[in-house]
C-alpha distance (Angstrom), angle and dihedral (degrees) to the residues before:
residue distance angle dihedral
M1 . . .
R2 3.79 . .
L3 3.80 92.5 .
S4 3.80 92.0 51.7
H5 3.82 89.6 47.6
F6 3.82 88.9 52.2
F7 3.83 91.3 52.7
V8 3.80 92.1 48.5
V9 3.82 90.7 51.6
F10 3.82 91.4 43.5
I11 3.81 93.2 50.8
A12 3.81 91.7 45.4
A13 3.81 90.2 51.0
M14 3.81 91.6 48.9
L15 3.81 91.9 49.7
F16 3.80 90.8 47.2
C17 3.80 91.2 50.3
A18 3.79 92.4 47.0
A19 3.80 89.1 55.0
A20 3.81 98.8 37.0
C21 3.80 105.5 32.1
A22 3.78 112.1 93.7
F23 3.78 123.5 -128.5
T24 3.81 110.0 -101.4
A25 3.78 130.5 -170.0
S26 3.77 142.2 153.8
Y27 3.79 128.0 -165.0
E28 3.78 145.2 141.8
Q29 3.77 119.1 -115.3
T30 3.80 130.1 -166.5
T31 3.79 120.4 -160.7
T32 3.80 123.0 -162.2
G33 3.76 135.1 168.3
T34 3.75 151.4 78.9
G35 3.80 115.5 2.5
L36 3.79 96.6 8.3
P37 3.82 118.5 118.7
G38 3.79 89.8 -135.1
P39 3.79 140.2 -46.9
Q40 3.82 112.8 -26.7
T41 3.82 112.1 -152.0
Q42 3.78 122.3 -167.1
S43 3.79 134.9 179.4
I44 3.82 111.5 -142.0
K45 3.80 132.8 -167.3
I46 3.80 122.9 -177.4
D47 3.79 129.6 -171.6
G48 3.81 110.5 170.7
S49 3.82 106.7 -64.1
K50 3.81 92.3 -9.5
I51 3.80 118.4 97.0
R52 3.81 133.2 178.6
V53 3.81 120.7 -168.4
E54 3.81 122.6 -176.7
M55 3.78 128.6 -175.2
D56 3.78 140.6 157.2
T57 3.81 116.8 -107.9
P58 3.82 132.2 175.7
E59 3.83 87.3 -98.5
G60 3.82 92.4 52.3
R61 3.80 137.8 -93.0
A62 3.83 109.6 -13.1
V63 3.78 122.8 -156.6
T64 3.78 128.3 -167.8
I65 3.80 118.5 -169.0
I66 3.79 121.0 -169.7
N67 3.78 116.9 -170.4
G68 3.79 110.4 172.6
D69 3.81 107.3 -58.5
E70 3.81 94.7 -13.6
M71 3.78 121.2 91.2
Y72 3.81 126.5 -174.1
S73 3.80 123.8 -169.8
Y74 3.75 121.4 -173.4
I75 3.78 145.7 156.0
L76 3.80 108.0 -128.4
S77 3.83 94.7 -139.4
Q78 3.83 92.6 53.2
N79 3.84 94.8 52.0
K80 3.83 90.5 -146.0
A81 3.78 127.9 113.7
M82 3.79 130.0 -161.5
K83 3.82 110.4 -140.3
M84 3.80 119.9 -153.4
T85 3.79 124.2 178.4
G86 3.78 134.0 -160.2
Q87 3.80 93.3 14.9
R88 3.76 103.7 106.4
A89 3.78 100.6 171.8
F90 3.80 97.6 177.9
D91 3.77 130.2 65.0
M92 3.79 97.8 -159.3
D93 3.81 90.7 160.1
V94 3.81 88.9 88.6
L95 3.82 89.8 67.3
S96 3.81 91.8 71.3
D97 3.83 90.3 61.7
Y98 3.79 105.8 16.6
G99 3.80 93.7 156.4
S100 3.81 90.7 62.6
Y101 3.81 90.0 45.2
L102 3.83 90.2 54.9
E103 3.79 89.8 46.7
S104 3.83 90.0 53.6
L105 3.82 87.9 55.5
N106 3.82 91.7 49.9
A107 3.80 89.6 -118.5
K108 3.78 115.8 -177.8
V109 3.80 126.8 -146.3
V110 3.81 106.7 -117.9
G111 3.80 100.0 172.8
S112 3.76 146.1 -44.1
E113 3.79 133.2 -102.8
K114 3.77 140.9 165.7
I115 3.82 113.2 -112.4
G116 3.78 108.0 -167.0
R117 3.80 104.5 -50.2
Y118 3.81 94.2 -21.8
D119 3.83 122.5 101.1
C120 3.80 104.8 -145.2
D121 3.77 143.7 -173.3
I122 3.81 112.6 -142.2
Y123 3.81 116.0 -132.3
E124 3.79 126.1 -169.0
F125 3.80 125.9 -162.8
K126 3.77 144.5 146.9
D127 3.80 111.6 -110.8
P128 3.83 105.9 -137.7
K129 3.83 93.3 -158.7
A130 3.81 95.5 51.9
N131 3.82 95.4 28.8
M132 3.80 92.6 -136.1
T133 3.77 137.7 116.0
S134 3.78 114.6 -110.1
K135 3.78 138.6 -176.2
V136 3.78 123.7 -153.7
W137 3.80 126.9 -165.7
L138 3.81 102.1 -149.0
W139 3.82 117.2 -159.2
K140 3.81 103.5 -124.3
G141 3.81 94.1 -150.6
K142 3.81 96.0 57.0
E143 3.83 105.5 12.2
F144 3.79 88.7 -121.7
P145 3.82 124.9 139.4
V146 3.82 112.5 -113.7
K147 3.80 97.6 171.1
V148 3.80 132.0 25.8
E149 3.79 126.4 -174.9
N150 3.81 120.1 -169.6
K151 3.79 117.6 -168.0
L152 3.78 113.8 -141.1
P153 3.82 128.6 -171.7
H154 3.81 90.2 -101.9
G155 3.81 103.2 31.9
A156 3.77 138.7 -47.7
I157 3.80 142.2 -72.2
T158 3.81 116.5 -141.8
T159 3.80 126.8 -167.8
V160 3.81 121.8 -169.5
M161 3.81 122.3 -168.2
E162 3.82 121.8 -150.1
N163 3.80 137.0 178.8
V164 3.80 89.8 27.3
K165 3.81 114.1 -173.3
I166 3.80 118.9 -179.2
G167 3.80 129.0 -170.7
I168 3.79 94.5 19.2
K169 3.78 130.9 144.6
I170 3.82 112.0 -103.7
D171 3.79 119.5 -169.2
N172 3.83 110.2 -116.3
A173 3.85 88.4 -133.4
E174 3.82 86.9 74.3
F175 3.82 87.7 71.3
T176 3.80 98.6 48.7
L177 3.79 131.7 73.1
P178 3.78 116.1 -105.1
P179 3.81 116.5 -106.9
G180 3.81 114.6 -84.3
V181 3.81 97.7 28.6
E182 3.82 109.9 138.5
V183 3.82 110.1 -128.9
I184 3.80 119.9 -146.8
T185 3.81 113.4 -166.7
R186 3.75 120.8 -144.0
């Protein structure tokens, strides 16, 4: 009886965690293509609706933190952050179930390829919101996009993800401003 009780509790805990545990990921992405001055590399951390993006700019290291409907952008060396509310520009929720997202766009598998260490299926679709044709290299092992190519009228923009880690623990401090940062509200 005790063993069966243990399995009931274990299964209940797993189901609870599957429903309650937020999707987490960290990775670096490099974007290249038409209209960009050169490769743009970003470090990204996601924990549910919280997102942290870091990148180097001519002004110094820039950080954007999105926590629900609040977004803060700041340059570390300036110790000032611009706060914007209600302007969630990213729908990162699709990353937790990217296969279903591609299915909702009627994406078709057009091949397979290895991108870095990731075995991928290549999907092609027309994004109705952006009105452009896109290809996504979806990591078979985790159903996570590791390369995205968007075709534009005058070229293409390509983003490649590396060092992808999914289901990791991310310190909540990554999604808050450091003490002493002056906040300017817009």
